[in-house]
C-alpha positions, -999 to 999 in steps of 0.1 A, spaced: 83 224 272 65 200 297 36 173 292 24 141 306 2 118 285 -11 81 284 26 59 275 -2 38 247 -10 72 233 25 85 228 42 54 218 18 52 187 15 84 175 56 81 176 57 48 161 37 57 131 48 90 123 85 71 122 74 49 97 83 81 72 120 88 84 142 81 57 167 49 65 195 70 55 188 107 58 210 132 37 208 156 65 215 147 105 177 162 116 162 148 87 165 116 111 148 137 140 108 135 151 98 169 161 76 173 193 56 204 191 29 211 224 3 240 222 -22 245 251 -32 207 255 -22 194 220 7 172 210 21 177 180 43 144 168 59 155 130 86 136 105 92 153 71 121 141 47 118 170 21 98 144 3 75 125 27 57 142 55 39 126 89 20 145 117 1 128 141 -17 153 169 -26 136 207 -46 151 235 -16 159 268 -17 177 298 7 204 299 21 228 318 44 248 294 43 251 254 73 249 234 89 221 208 121 200 204 135 174 181 148 143 191 161 113 172 130 99 161 140 60 158 156 64 192 123 80 206 96 52 190 122 25 205 120 37 237 79 48 242 74 10 228 95 -3 259 79 19 284 65 8 313 25 10 315 25 40 332 22 78 326 44 93 306 65 127 315 85 143 294 104 174 296 126 197 271 151 217 286 184 233 267 192 207 248 183 176 266 145 157 264 135 136 295 110 112 295 97 99 330 79 68 334 70 45 363 106 40 377 123 48 342 142 75 333 157 85 298 177 119 287 181 121 250 204 150 232 176 174 209 188 184 175 186 216 164 152 232 157 161 259 138 178 234 113 146 216 106 120 223 76 88 231 77 63 207 69 44 212 37 6 221 44 -23 202 33 -35 213 -6 -66 216 -14 -91 191 -7 -105 170 -32 -131 145 -19 -130 115 9 -136 82 9 -142 52 37 -114 46 53 -112 6 51 -124 7 17 -93 32 7 -70 9 26 -81 -22 6 -77 -11 -28 -48 6 -26 -37 -30 -12 -51 -50 -39 -36 -25 -65 3 -16 -50 11 -55 -53 18 -52 -86 41 -20 -84 79 -21 -92 106 -20 -70 132 -8 -89 140 32 -82 156 38 -115 127 31 -135 104 54 -113 73 54 -134 70 20 -123 70 24 -85 38 44 -86 2 42 -85 -14 59 -111 -43 77 -96 -77 88 -118 -103 110 -107 -137 111 -127 -161 127 -109 -173 105 -86 -147 75 -98 -114 67 -86 -92 43 -104 -60 30 -94 -32 16 -115 1 -5 -113 25 -24 -128 60 -40 -129 58 -50 -165 51 -87 -159 17 -74 -142 -5 -50 -137 -34 -47 -115 -60 -21 -115 -91 -11 -92 -120 12 -92 -142 25 -65 -165 51 -58 -158 86 -34 -175 114 -28 -156 147 -46 -156 181 -33 -169 195 -63 -191 176 -92 -172 171 -121 -134 170 -109 -108 155 -132 -71 145 -126 -45 121 -131 -15 117 -108 15 93 -100 18 84 -65 51 67 -48 34 33 -43 55 20 -11 38 57 6 7 52 -5 1 18 11 17 25 41 -4 54 46 -38 40 33 -31 9 58 -24 29 88 -54 56 83 -76 34 93 -85 42 129 -112 68 117 -145 61 96 -128 80 58 -95 91 46 -95 129 31 -74 129 4 -60 163 -11 -46 172 -42 -20 198 -60 -6 197 -91 23 219 -97 49 216 -128 82 195 -128 71 175 -101 59 201 -76 26 183 -69 16 171 -37 -5 143 -27 -21 147 9 -44 121 27 -56 122 65 -77 105 87 -88 111 123 -56 129 142 -30 120 115 -20 134 81 6 126 56 17 143 24 41 130 -4 55 144 -35 41 130 -67 62 112 -90 71 132 -123 67 106 -151 42 93 -174 29 59 -166 24 31 -190 -10 35 -212 -24 6 -195 -61 5 -208 -45 -7 -243 -30 -33 -227 -59 -49 -207 -77 -73 -233 -109 -67 -239 -119 -105 -251 -109 -135 -242 -111 -168 -261 -115 -191 -223 -121 -185 -192 -119 -205 -157 -138 -200 -123 -113 -207 -97 -123 -217 -62 -96 -193 -47 -89 -209 -14 -88 -246 -29 -64 -233 -56 -45 -214 -37 -37 -238 -13 -25 -262 -41 -1 -238 -61 18 -230 -30 25 -266 -22 30 -272 -62 53 -244 -62 72 -259 -31 96 -275 -57 96 -246 -86 131 -227 -79 133 -191 -87 124 -180 -121 107 -218 -128 70 -215 -140 41 -228 -125 28 -249 -150 -13 -250 -155 -32 -273 -176 -67 -266 -180 -93 -287 -188 -130 -292 -184 -139 -293 -149 -98 -294 -136 -69 -278 -138 -34 -298 -130 -4 -278 -113 29 -287 -120 65 -276 -109 97 -293 -114 121 -300 -138 145 -331 -149 148 -358 -125 171 -346 -103 153 -316 -92 121 -320 -71 88 -324 -90 52 -315 -79 16 -320 -95 -15 -313 -79 -53 -316 -93 -79 -289 -86 -116 -287 -99 -125 -258 -116 -151 -245 -138 -135 -241 -174 -150 -231 -209 -130 -231 -238 -104 -258 -257 -77 -272 -236 -52 -248 -225 -16 -251 -211 3 -219 -197 28 -213 -174 27 -186 -144 50 -172 -121 38 -185 -87 48 -156 -69 33 -134 -94 2 -157 -98 -5 -162 -62 -5 -122 -50 -31 -115 -79 -54 -146 -60 -40 -130 -25 -57 -96 -41 -93 -106 -53 -109 -109 -19 -139 -134 -33 -145 -170 -27 -141 -175 -65 -120 -161 -91 -126 -157 -130 -94 -158 -152 -97 -152 -188 -72 -164 -210 -65 -148 -252 -39 -176 -256 -10 -193 -237 16 -171 -246 -10 -137 -243 -16 -125 -207 -42 -140 -186 -67 -117 -167 -74 -125 -129 -105 -106 -114 -134 -115 -85 -162 -134 -96 -191 -119 -78 -219 -145 -76 -256 -134 -93 -276 -108 -73 -314 -116 -69 -323 -108 -104 -299 -136 -119 -277 -109 -129 -235 -114 -125 -220 -79 -119 -181 -74 -129 -158 -70 -103 -141 -38 -97 -104 -52 -96 -85 -74 -125 -51 -85 -123 -37 -88 -155 0 -112 -154 23 -119 -181 27 -164 -190 61 -174 -185 72 -194 -215 72 -236 -210 103 -254 -221 94 -279 -249 
């Protein structure tokens, strides 16, 4: 195998593929990146039996072939190369990299021991890449990180014809986002649970092309696979074989009061007041007509902070406490200048959503993003 390629091209392809490599692989070959040249195309691949990643780039090749190289080391080397064309040659058990005056010689891993990458399932549909990345980021922030509860570490992806709904929860908050997409066939209906971390990484890095193509297969006993592909890149992940919570039953259908918050001003105030909130200490929010007062801190021996912010509030005065990190995560995800927060009572979940300004007809359309957050019981 021998080829020549621009430094930034191979560095980008290797770095993207290396993101999916396991930090502690079960067998040594899974720490490798597979380089395969056919004609003028170089494929850069990684696979750990759960997640696969594959990137294709154009190269000038004189010999086809393939080599398996330690992935993270290759990523560090290609990122550090000088700004010159890169020549790569694989002979025997060594891979040689030349770039300007720099030369590296790396040992290769046994290609015959490397597992075959899964093929992409049948295409389900496509969505604009930027819209998909935004939707996934808004929801994945609420996914759990405790691997002992796999049903909470995933994002529920539901397809109903031309609408997709994403949902995630860690038991303390719940994020739901709906968006339109272009299904391959009309009347498509499916519901799967996708690892949140993998989905978020893939959605964020597949924005180089105009759209992302979703491919889906649902087998039994956790054998389902989700495929995502964009310009010159594709990734697959095994689906989680776990039952997601019935989140629609959790989301309140009505509220006793609501506030319209200026997201920028309210976020800045919450960040300042939260500076004195120790771990596990709630941010106290006192809503009255026209104003919210934020307080944090405990006894005289602790730091204390207080700040008021103008808001529109409709309802009886309400005092409610929130985990400041969870509240700020929701505010960062609404992506509108103003946010609406609906309350049932001080001890029941509140729902944060983006507030769309009235259209030309004067009507206010409901936002497609909802973020439910559990309150924290306040002392006294």
